[in-house]
Structure formats: structure tokens, C-alpha cells
C-alpha positions as a Markdown table, in Angstrom:
| # | Residue | x | y | z |
|---|---|---|---|---|
| 1 | Met | -0.1 | 0.1 | 0.1 |
| 2 | Thr | 1.4 | 3.4 | -1.1 |
| 3 | Thr | 1.4 | 6.3 | 1.4 |
| 4 | Glu | -1.1 | 8.1 | -0.6 |
| 5 | Ala | -3.0 | 5.0 | 0.1 |
| 6 | Ile | -3.4 | 5.0 | 3.0 |
| 7 | Gly | -3.6 | 8.9 | 4.1 |
| 8 | Leu | -6.6 | 8.0 | 1.7 |
| 9 | Ala | -8.0 | 5.6 | 3.8 |
| 10 | Ala | -7.5 | 7.3 | 6.4 |
| 11 | Ala | -8.5 | 10.3 | 5.3 |
| 12 | Ala | -12.2 | 8.6 | 4.5 |
| 13 | Leu | -12.5 | 6.8 | 8.1 |
| 14 | Thr | -12.0 | 10.3 | 10.0 |
| 15 | Thr | -14.1 | 11.9 | 8.0 |
| 16 | Ala | -17.0 | 9.4 | 8.1 |
| 17 | Ala | -17.1 | 9.4 | 11.8 |
| 18 | Tyr | -19.5 | 12.6 | 11.6 |
| 19 | Val | -21.4 | 10.2 | 9.4 |
| 20 | Pro | -23.4 | 8.8 | 11.8 |
| 21 | Gln | -23.7 | 12.1 | 14.0 |
| 22 | Val | -25.3 | 13.7 | 11.3 |
| 23 | Ala | -27.9 | 10.9 | 10.7 |
| 24 | Arg | -28.8 | 11.1 | 14.5 |
| 25 | Ile | -29.2 | 14.4 | 14.2 |
| 26 | Val | -31.8 | 14.4 | 11.3 |
| 27 | Arg | -33.6 | 10.8 | 12.2 |
| 28 | Thr | -33.9 | 12.9 | 15.9 |
| 29 | Arg | -34.6 | 16.4 | 14.7 |
| 30 | Ser | -32.3 | 17.2 | 17.9 |
| 31 | Ala | -29.1 | 19.0 | 18.6 |
| 32 | His | -29.3 | 20.6 | 21.9 |
| 33 | Asp | -26.6 | 18.0 | 23.2 |
| 34 | Ile | -24.0 | 19.2 | 20.3 |
| 35 | Ser | -21.8 | 21.3 | 21.5 |
| 36 | Trp | -21.1 | 25.0 | 19.5 |
| 37 | Trp | -17.6 | 25.3 | 20.1 |
| 38 | Met | -16.6 | 21.5 | 19.9 |
| 39 | Phe | -18.0 | 21.6 | 16.0 |
| 40 | Gly | -16.8 | 25.2 | 15.8 |
| 41 | Val | -13.3 | 24.3 | 16.8 |
| 42 | Met | -13.2 | 21.2 | 15.1 |
| 43 | Ala | -14.6 | 23.3 | 11.6 |
| 44 | Met | -11.6 | 26.0 | 12.2 |
| 45 | Gly | -9.1 | 23.2 | 12.4 |
| 46 | Ser | -11.0 | 21.8 | 9.3 |
| 47 | Thr | -10.4 | 24.6 | 7.5 |
| 48 | Leu | -6.0 | 24.8 | 9.0 |
| 49 | Trp | -6.0 | 21.8 | 7.6 |
| 50 | Leu | -7.5 | 22.2 | 4.7 |
| 51 | Val | -5.1 | 25.9 | 3.4 |
| 52 | Tyr | -2.4 | 23.2 | 4.7 |
| 53 | Gly | -3.4 | 20.1 | 2.6 |
| 54 | Leu | -3.9 | 22.7 | -1.0 |
| 55 | Arg | 0.3 | 24.6 | -0.2 |
| 56 | Leu | 1.6 | 20.4 | 0.4 |
| 57 | Pro | -0.4 | 19.6 | -2.1 |
| 58 | Ser | -1.8 | 16.5 | -1.0 |
| 59 | Leu | -4.6 | 15.0 | -2.2 |
| 60 | Pro | -5.6 | 13.3 | 1.5 |
| 61 | Val | -5.5 | 15.8 | 3.2 |
| 62 | Val | -7.3 | 18.5 | 1.2 |
| 63 | Ala | -10.0 | 15.8 | 0.1 |
| 64 | Ala | -10.5 | 14.9 | 3.9 |
| 65 | Asn | -10.5 | 18.3 | 4.9 |
| 66 | Val | -13.4 | 19.3 | 2.1 |
| 67 | Val | -15.9 | 16.6 | 2.7 |
| 68 | Thr | -14.7 | 17.2 | 7.0 |
| 69 | Leu | -15.3 | 20.9 | 6.6 |
| 70 | Ala | -18.8 | 20.3 | 4.6 |
| 71 | Leu | -20.3 | 17.7 | 7.4 |
| 72 | Leu | -19.1 | 19.6 | 10.3 |
| 73 | Thr | -20.7 | 22.9 | 8.9 |
| 74 | Leu | -24.2 | 20.5 | 8.5 |
| 75 | Ile | -23.4 | 19.7 | 11.7 |
| 76 | Leu | -23.7 | 23.4 | 12.3 |
| 77 | Ala | -26.2 | 24.1 | 11.1 |
| 78 | Leu | -29.1 | 21.2 | 12.3 |
| 79 | Lys | -27.4 | 23.0 | 15.2 |
| 80 | Trp | -28.9 | 26.5 | 14.9 |
| 81 | Leu | -32.2 | 24.3 | 13.3 |
| 82 | Tyr | -32.6 | 21.9 | 15.9 |
| 83 | Gly | -30.6 | 22.3 | 19.3 |
| 84 | Arg | -31.3 | 26.6 | 19.5 |
| 85 | Asp | -34.6 | 26.7 | 21.4 |
| 86 | Arg | -35.2 | 23.2 | 22.5 |
| 87 | Arg | -34.4 | 21.5 | 26.5 |
| 88 | Ala | -32.5 | 18.7 | 26.2 |
| 89 | Pro | -35.3 | 15.5 | 27.7 |
| 90 | Ala | -34.4 | 14.7 | 31.4 |
| 91 | Leu | -32.6 | 11.5 | 31.8 |
| 92 | Arg | -34.1 | 8.9 | 33.0 |
| 93 | Thr | -33.2 | 7.3 | 36.7 |
| 94 | Pro | -33.9 | 3.6 | 36.7 |
| 95 | Thr | -36.6 | 2.5 | 39.9 |
| 96 | Gly | -35.9 | -0.2 | 42.1 |
């Protein structure tokens, strides 16, 4: 496996990690428990990685961060849509 192939595989896996979060938000129509700060900082970091990858140039870094940035932007948009005014559901405690 070439270095480029390893980079593309790593990029695909780390980028795909955001897909279940997007699916969950869309399915439940709730993003109250999503952190603005965490996803905002991740989006800023991904933007910097994208610039870094463009300057190298490195296809795995660029491709991963274009898709990751799109997913993070989608998560933040869904947070704005579904997470602003809704309260988190109360945690259930087992009754004994």
C-alpha cells in the first residue's frame, strides 16, 4: 500500500466518523446536546488543515478536509435549526 493510499484510507475513516452524528441529528431532529464550541473549533481546525493540504499539495489532506468541513458545516447548520430552543430530554433514572 502506497503512502498516498494510506493517507486516503485514513482520510476516509476519520471523515466518515461524522456521518453517524449527522444521521442522528436528522433522524431525531434534535441537536441540543451538540456543542457549538467543539464543532466550531473542529471546523476551524479542518479549515486550517485544508489550507495546509492545498499548500503542500496533498490530495488525502485536501479531500478529507473538504468533506469533513462540509459535514461539520452541516452539523452546525442542523444545530442552529434543531438545537436552539429545545431543551435536552430529562435523563431517566432507574426506579427500584
